[in-house]
C-alpha positions, 0 to 999 in steps of 0.5 A: 084633245089640243085640236078641239081646244085650239079650234074652240079658242079660234087658234087654228082652223081646219080645211073642210072638216066635214070630210071626216067623222071626229070622235072623242071617248071617255078619256077626253071627258075624264081629262076635261074633269081632271084638268078643269078646262072645258074648252075642248067641249066647244071644239067638239061641238063645232065639229059635231064630234061623236062618241066612240065607246066600248060596248060592255056586258052585264058585268062591265066587261068589254065584248070586243065591239067598238061603236059610234054613238049618235051625236048628242050635244057635248056639253049635255054628254059631259054633264052625264059623265059627271053624274055617272063618275060622282063619288068615284072620281078618284077610285084608282088614285092609289094605284098611281103610287105603284106606277110613279114608284117604277119611275123612281118616285121617292114615295114609299110612305104613300106607296105603303098606305095603298093596300089599306086604301084599296081595302077601304075603297072596296069597303065603300063601293060595295055598300050598296050590295047585300051583307052576305055578298059584300062580306065575301068581297071584303074578305077577299079584299083583305087578303089581296091587301095583306099580300100587296103589303108583303109585296111592297115591303119585299120588292119596292122599298128601294126605289131605282131612278128611271136612268138606272132602270133603263141601263139595267135593261141595256138601253143607253141614252145613245141607243135610244136615240138610234132606236127612235130613228128606227122604222121598227122601234119596238123590234129594236128595243126588244133586241137590247133588253130580251137577254135580261128577261128570258122567260117573257116574250116580246108581245108579253113585255109590251102588253100586246098579249097577256102573261100567263098566270095573271088572271082577272085583268081583261085584255083589250086592244085599247087597254094593251096599247095604253099599256105599251105607251107606258112601257115605251116611256119606261124604256125612254122611247120619246119619254114624257117629262115628269114620270115620277110625279102624281099630277104628270103621270095622270096626264100621261096615262091619259095620253096612252088611252087616247092612242089606244082608243084612237086605234079603232080610228083612221087617224090620231091628230095632235100637236104633241110630238112625243104622243105621236112618236110613240103612237107611230112606234105602236101602230106600225109594230101592230100594222094598224090602220091608224096613222098618227099625224103631227102638226106644228102648232102656231096661231093662225094654223090651218090644219089640212088633212088630205086623204089618199085613195088606195 
């Protein structure tokens, strides 16, 4: 994202960019809309970037096939995206309250309102389907809403600062510094925290494998990697700032989605050291073909990406 913006503003140049296929995903388009800065679209146009996307079936579930779309002018594609999400831009915002609570936010009042918000949102978005089917969905949503209310009251009434959560897992600040230098950070982290969570495997904890008994959530490569990015933040590996803040967490979640979609590519390129560090932890553990590349941004910088033949 920052490569596209810097290029558009003339702050950086790229040596022989035509050697590569530059891509973007729905995550870029969502981020442009959320932050209100369309500069990146010009960078996409200059690089003739194409969209990488997940193929969905008629039930809007992933079929496990990632494709490169034909080139379309990014400004046109962005307008199409805005039309597609119109009226549904903030559909999942209430779930943000649960995430920031886990990072220590003082938001119990807002959190307590999320079950009703979820039910009301489902009532709204099902208004276009037939009454009988809609009623069945609303009844199920009401049951889930009541269960969620009870769970919030029982388990989330008391918030815990993120530092205390990390200490409870056995991850001290000194340990985190050593882990970040390790060539296998995820393995190192697991060595520390596994005694406190004996009934979960390493891959389940980091989201690489589904947890038995949790149904209805589709498991995809990019989704799993996005989840692992949040877990690394929780543990404190190259953590982002503002984890307990609503507007900050949306951008942090977006970073994780970028890392996930980039896992289908040869490289993720960013001037954000934190993104690259966490991406490297995940890619190396998964033995991914993707390389996370960091460059130190400064005006006039020429980005020169080499190619190694193997």
